[in-house]
C-alpha positions in Angstrom: 0.0 0.0 0.0 2.9 2.4 0.8 4.1 1.8 -2.5 1.1 3.0 -4.2 1.6 6.5 -2.6 2.7 9.2 -5.1 6.3 10.3 -4.5 6.8 13.7 -3.6 9.1 15.6 -6.3 12.0 17.2 -4.9 12.1 21.1 -5.9 15.2 22.4 -6.8 16.3 25.8 -5.4 16.1 28.8 -7.5 19.2 29.2 -9.7 21.2 31.9 -8.0 24.6 32.8 -9.7 26.4 31.1 -6.4 24.3 28.0 -6.7 25.0 27.8 -10.4 28.7 28.1 -9.8 28.8 25.3 -7.3 26.5 23.2 -9.5 29.1 23.6 -12.5 31.9 22.9 -10.3 29.9 19.4 -9.3 29.0 18.6 -12.9 32.7 19.0 -14.1 33.9 17.0 -11.2 31.6 14.2 -11.7 32.5 14.2 -15.6 36.2 13.9 -14.7 35.7 10.6 -12.7 35.6 8.1 -15.6 38.3 9.9 -17.7 40.5 9.7 -14.4 39.4 5.8 -14.1 40.5 5.4 -17.7 44.1 7.0 -17.1 44.4 4.9 -13.8 43.3 1.7 -15.7 46.0 2.2 -18.3 48.4 3.5 -15.7 48.3 -0.1 -13.9 48.8 -1.7 -17.3 51.9 0.4 -17.9 53.0 -0.3 -14.3 52.7 -4.1 -15.0 55.0 -3.5 -18.1 57.6 -2.0 -16.0 58.0 -5.1 -14.1 59.3 -7.0 -17.1 62.7 -5.8 -16.2 62.8 -4.8 -12.6 66.3 -3.9 -12.6 66.7 -1.3 -15.4 64.4 0.5 -17.7 64.7 -0.8 -21.3 63.4 0.9 -24.5 60.5 -1.3 -25.3 59.1 -0.6 -21.5 59.2 2.9 -22.4 57.2 2.4 -25.6 54.7 0.2 -24.5 54.2 2.6 -21.1 53.9 5.6 -23.4 51.2 3.8 -25.7 49.3 3.1 -22.5 49.5 6.8 -21.7 48.4 7.6 -25.2 45.4 5.2 -25.0 44.2 6.8 -21.6 44.4 10.2 -23.4 42.3 8.6 -26.3 39.4 7.3 -23.9 39.7 10.6 -22.2 39.0 12.3 -25.8 36.3 9.9 -26.6 34.4 10.5 -23.6 34.6 14.2 -23.4 33.9 14.3 -27.0 30.4 12.7 -26.3 30.1 14.9 -23.3 30.4 18.1 -25.4 27.6 16.9 -27.7 25.5 16.3 -25.0 26.1 19.7 -23.4 25.5 21.3 -26.7 22.0 19.7 -27.0 21.4 21.0 -23.2 22.6 24.4 -24.6 20.0 24.4 -27.2 17.3 23.5 -24.8 18.3 26.2 -22.4 18.4 29.0 -25.5 14.7 27.6 -26.3 13.6 28.1 -22.5 15.0 31.5 -22.6 13.1 32.6 -25.8 9.8 31.0 -24.5 10.4 33.0 -21.1 11.0 36.4 -23.0 7.7 35.8 -24.9 6.0 34.7 -21.6 5.5 31.0 -22.5 5.8 28.5 -19.7 8.3 25.5 -20.8 7.9 22.0 -19.3 10.8 20.5 -17.6 13.6 21.8 -15.3 16.3 23.8 -16.9 19.9 22.8 -15.8 22.4 25.8 -16.8 25.3 23.6 -15.2 24.8 21.0 -18.3 24.7 23.7 -20.9 27.6 24.0 -23.1 30.3 26.4 -22.5 33.8 26.4 -24.3 35.7 26.4 -21.0 33.9 23.7 -19.2 36.1 20.9 -20.8 39.2 22.6 -19.6 37.4 22.5 -16.0 36.8 18.8 -16.5 40.4 18.2 -17.5 41.5 20.2 -14.6 39.6 18.1 -12.0 41.0 14.8 -13.9 44.5 16.2 -13.3 43.8 17.6 -9.8 45.4 14.6 -8.2 48.5 14.9 -10.2 48.8 18.5 -9.1 48.3 17.4 -5.2 50.6 14.3 -5.3 53.1 16.1 -7.4 53.7 18.6 -4.5 54.8 15.8 -2.3 57.0 14.5 -5.0 58.6 17.8 -5.4 59.3 18.2 -1.6 62.9 16.4 -0.6 61.5 15.2 2.5 58.4 13.4 1.0 59.7 12.7 -2.5 59.8 9.0 -2.4 56.2 8.7 -0.7 55.0 11.1 -3.0 56.3 9.3 -6.1 54.9 6.0 -4.8 51.5 7.4 -4.4 51.7 8.8 -7.9 52.8 5.4 -9.3 49.6 3.9 -7.5 47.1 6.7 -8.5 48.5 8.7 -11.3 51.4 6.7 -12.9 50.6 8.2 -16.3 52.3 11.2 -14.8 55.1 10.3 -12.9 56.5 7.4 -15.5 57.9 10.0 -18.0 60.0 11.7 -15.3 61.2 8.3 -14.2 62.2 7.4 -17.6 64.0 10.6 -18.2 66.0 9.7 -14.9 66.6 5.9 -16.1 68.3 7.0 -19.4 70.0 10.3 -18.2 71.2 9.1 -14.9 71.5 5.4 -15.0 72.4 2.9 -12.1 71.6 5.7 -9.4 69.1 4.0 -7.3 70.2 5.4 -3.5 69.4 9.0 -4.3 68.8 11.2 -1.3 66.9 13.5 -3.5 66.7 12.6 -7.5 68.5 14.9 -9.8 65.1 15.2 -11.7 62.6 16.2 -9.3 59.2 14.4 -9.4 57.6 17.8 -9.2 58.0 17.9 -12.8 55.1 15.3 -13.2 52.8 18.2 -12.4 53.4 19.5 -15.8 51.6 16.2 -17.0 48.3 17.7 -15.7 48.3 19.6 -18.9 47.6 16.3 -20.8 44.1 15.9 -19.4 43.4 19.6 -19.5 44.1 20.2 -23.2 42.6 16.8 -24.5 39.4 17.5 -22.7 39.2 21.0 -23.3 39.8 20.7 -27.2 37.6 17.6 -27.7 34.9 19.0 -25.7 34.8 22.1 -28.1 35.1 19.5 -31.0 32.1 17.3 -29.7 30.1 20.5 -29.5 31.1 21.8 -32.9 30.1 18.4 -34.4 26.7 18.4 -32.7 26.2 22.1 -33.8 26.8 21.3 -37.5 24.7 18.1 -37.4 21.8 20.3 -35.9 22.4 22.8 -38.6 22.0 19.9 -41.4 19.0 18.4 -39.8 17.5 21.9 -40.1 18.5 22.5 -43.6 17.1 18.9 -44.3 13.7 19.6 -42.7 13.6 22.9 -44.6 14.0 21.2 -47.9 11.8 18.7 -47.1 9.2 21.4 -46.0 9.9 23.2 -49.5 9.6 20.2 -51.7 6.3 19.4 -49.9 5.0 23.0 -50.7 5.9 22.8 -54.1 4.1 19.6 -54.5 1.1 20.9 -52.9 1.1 23.9 -55.3 1.6 21.6 -58.4 -1.3 19.7 -57.1 -3.5 22.7 -56.7 -2.5 23.8 -60.1 -3.5 20.8 -61.6 -6.8 20.8 -59.9 -7.7 23.9 -61.2 -7.0 23.0 -64.8 -9.5 20.3 -64.6 
């Protein structure tokens, strides 16, 4: 009997600028979770590759590890490309909502500005993907905590620290008892630019592709309407002649 009772709908609070700001942060942070997991998954594969020759770093480990990083970036690009298309659809819905509101027409549904396309949102998603790298990279850069910081990065953001470790292995071979390494692990923080740039670019590309698809659909519908009108006129003209 209790299941038959209607559920009370949760009413969203008015979209003030401050609330919209935090909703945007939440939306972008949530959209960063899956790309981050893709980087993490590929990093674990790269870590397994590094164990092929535990005593030294050989060229094929670097090549395979680099391919894993590229694969993580490819997953990132594909996911954010799709997100850009979805956000552009939400953007069009929002513009229609604003137009109807301007003419005093009530639109159904609930508008969500945080899901509408803005060119900078892709870069913000990428920032959240790279945020663990920036956080752990600070510990890897400090002499007192560099070893623990790099271990944490290997476990959670290996794609960022592996290039630094490869550079060390080839420029300073055979030095495993460093008090502090000659190439700081803090340089791994530069790798945070990878998801920022990939996410930002492919988010815009996804929205651009969706915009062009919508334009083609509109042109196709217009041509069909014109053809229908032309056929109606020809049929009317033939009927008058009879």
